[in-house]
N, C-alpha and C positions, 0 to 999 in steps of 0.2 A: 827400656822405657816401661814404667809401670802403668797398667791399665787402671782407669778410675773406678772406684768402688761404687756399685749400684745396689740400692736396696730394693729387691724384687719380691713382690708378694706372689708366692707360688700358686695360690688359689686363683688369683686374677690371671696369671699366666696360663693356667690350664683352661680357663674360659676363653681366652683369646685364641688358643690353639684349636679348641673345639669349634669355634665359630669359623675359623679358616678351613677346617677339615670338612664341615658339613655345608659349606657355602655352595649354592647352585652354580653349575658350570656355565649355563646359558640363561640369562634373564630376558632375552629378546623375544620370548614367546608371546602369542597374542594375549591381550588382557582378558581377564575373566568377565563374563557377562553378569555374574552374580553381584548384586549391589550389597555391600556390607551393611549389616544392621544389628539390632540388639535382640531380634527374635521375639519381641513382644507385640501384642496386638495394639494398634493405635486406636484413637477415639473413633475413627471412621468405621472400624470393624464392629462396633456395638450398634448395629442397626436397630435392634429391638429395645434399646435403652431409652428412658425418658429424658428428653432434652429440656434444660432450664436455661433461659437467657438471663444473664446477670448484667444489668446496666451499670455504668460507672456512677458512683454515688455523687460526684461533684462536677464532672466534666461532661459536656455535650458537644455535638458536632458544631464546629465553627468557633468554639471558645478560645480565648487566648491561652497560649502555652504557659503553664506555671513554672516551667524550667528556664527557658530563655527569655520569657516575657515579651517576645517579639512576633513569633509565628502563631499559627492557629492549628488546633488539633482536629484531625479527621479520623473516622473509623478505619481500622485495618480490614483487609480483605478476609482474613481468617482470624477468628477470635482465639484466645488462649483456652485450651480445653483441659478440664480436670475430670478424670473418670473415678467414680466412687461406687463400689459394689457393696451392697448390704444383703444380709441373709433374711429370708422370710419364708413363711409356710407356703407350700404349693397352693393351698386354698386358704385364704385369709377371711376372717369374719369381723364384722363391725356391729357393735351394739349401739343403737340409737335410743337414748333415754328422753322420751317426750314429756315435757313438763305438764302436769295436770293440776288444775285448780278446782276446788269444790266450794259451792256456796253453802254457808252454814245455816241458811234459812230454808231454801227450797231443796237443797241437796243436789242440784244440777252440777255436773262435772264438765269442765272445759279443758280440752286436750290440745296441745300444740300440734300444728300441721307437720306432716312428714317432710323432710328436706327434699328439695327438687333434685331430680336425676337418679334417685335410687329405684331399684326394681320393686315392683309390687309383690314379687314372689320371694320366698326365703332363699331359694337356690336359683340364681339367674342363669342365662345361657352360657356364660363364661365358665361356670362351675361344671356343667356337663362337658364342655369342650376340654377343660383341663383334665378331668377324670378320664375321659376317653383317650387323650394323648398319653397320659401316664400308663394306662392299662394296656392299650393296643398299640401304642407307638413306642413306648419304652419298656414294656414288659413288667410293670409294677403291679402285683396282685392287689385286689381290693383290701384284703386283710392287712397287707403291709402298709398301704396308704392309711388305713384306719389307725394303725399303731403309731405311725409318724405324726398324724394330725393330733392324736390324743396326747402325745408327748409335748406338743406345742400348744396345748390347751384348747383345741377345737374338736369337739366330738363329731365324728363322721363315720357311722357304722358301715360295714361292707354291704349290708342289705340295702341301706339308703343309697349308696353309690350305684348299685345295680339298678334300682328304680329310676334314678336320675338319667343314667345312660340309656336305659330301655325306652324311656319317654322321649329322649332326644333323638333316638334312632328312627322313630316314626316321622319326625319332622324332616330329617335329611334323607329319607328314603328315595325321594325324587332325584336327588343328586347322585345317589348310588346307582339307580337305574340308568341315569345318563352316562355315568362312567362305564357301565357294562355295555351300553349301546356303542359308545365310542371305541371301546376295546375290541369289540367284535368286528369293527370295520377296519382294523389296523392291518398292516402288511405282514407282520411277524408276530407269532404268539409262542411264548415259552411257558411250560407248565410242569409242575411236579407236586407230589403230595408227601405227607408224613403223618405218622400216628399222632393222635391227640386224645387227651383224657377229658371227658365230660362227666360231671357227677351224675346228672340226671338228664336223659334225652328221650323225648317221646318217640316211639316207634310204632309202625303199623303192626297189627296182629300177625299179618302174613310175612313180616320181615324176619328172615332167619339169620341176618347178618349180626355180627357182634363187634366189628371194628368201627372205629371213629377216625376220620381223617380230616386234616386241614390241607386244602389244596391252594397252591399259589399259582396264579396265572398273570403273566407280565406281557403286555402288548407294547410294541414299539412302532412308531410311525412318524416320519418327518422330525426325528430327533426328540420326540416326546415319549414318555413312558407312563403307563398306567398299570398299577399293581392291584389285583383283585384277590381276596382271600375268602374261601368258603370252608366252613367247618360243619361236618355232619357225617352221615352214613355213606355218602357218595365219595368215590375216589376221583383223582384228577381227570381221568378220561371222561367220566360222566359229567363232571362240572364243566369241562370244556365243551362237551356236546350241548349242554344247556346254554352256554354263552353264545355258541354259533348257531342257535336254533333259528334266529331271524337275521342271519348275516346277509349282507348285500352281495349278490352274485359277482359283481365287478370286483369287490374286494377279495372275495374267496379265490378268484382266478389268479391273483398274484401273491397269495399267502403261502408260506411254508411253515409247517408245524414241527418244532423241535421238541422231542419228548424222551422220557426215560422212565416210564411207568406202564402199568397195565392199561390197555385200551379196551373199552367196552363197546360191543357192537351197537350200532345205531342206525337210524333210518337214512342217514346221509352218507355221502361218499368221502372217505378219508384220503387226503393227499398229504404225504409226509416224507421227510428226509431224516433218516436215523443218524444220530451222532454217537449214541452209546447203547449197546444191547446187553442187557443183563443175562446171566447164564440161565435163569429160570423164566425167561420171557416166553410168552405164548408163541405158537408157531407163526402167527401172522406178523410178529415182530422179528423173528429170527430170519425171515427171508429178506429183510431190508438190508441195503448196503449204503455206505456213506454217500455215494454219488449216483444212486439209482432212485428214481421216483417210483413209488408203488401205491397201489390202492389197497383197500382193506382186504380184498379177496386175493391179493398177491400178484395181480396182473400189472404189467408195466404201463 
């Protein structure tokens, strides 16, 4: 008996065999907790975006349905969202052209009033905030921001940026002092320093130091963190000493200081637990061990 002729596509046959070979042996495992998605950010992720409500041009709540002509339409719980992102300069400028009229007889000039809501100053407080965030939060130098703004048609010299930030720093000085006060009352302090270049820095005539440091001090308490940065001739140990100058004794009793830099002698009593000891550390640091509490003089 002859077998019936079958027209087989070899490529499809290879795919069928591969699927059978690589099929999982057991599919009864627990389902994955990961929800499948497209990996994109939804509209709710844009918390800083400007929100614009767009009403329906013809329908209102309670109107007859134009589709079935029997029911009534009511608003949905969630509106349809459209996310549109546009490019703009970090600092934008607006030129207001105030109309002026002049009398041809007496020569008096009448000028239109300024629009409501605009700042009386050329650079308002948001300008200082954005420059400070770009410079000290994102690491963008003044000259680089000057070049970017110039390419976008907005002159903003680096010297002007510094004057704006310097003036704003005096306004928020009270907030800085409060952050230092809260940081010194925390339970744990982490600090370290690194070299920093400063073009010109005023020094005392008796100061024989040549180094400039930026010290970072991070305090943690009840799940909150405060980061303090100091740039100058003092290294991390000296800046930490200044922060702890008016510390609350109750907070100092439960604090542990984690450090990895030079410690300068001071009028107070150091209590520390060493996590890392550098080979060139001073003798006061070499005597510390990861699980032993020491004071500055080396006593337990």
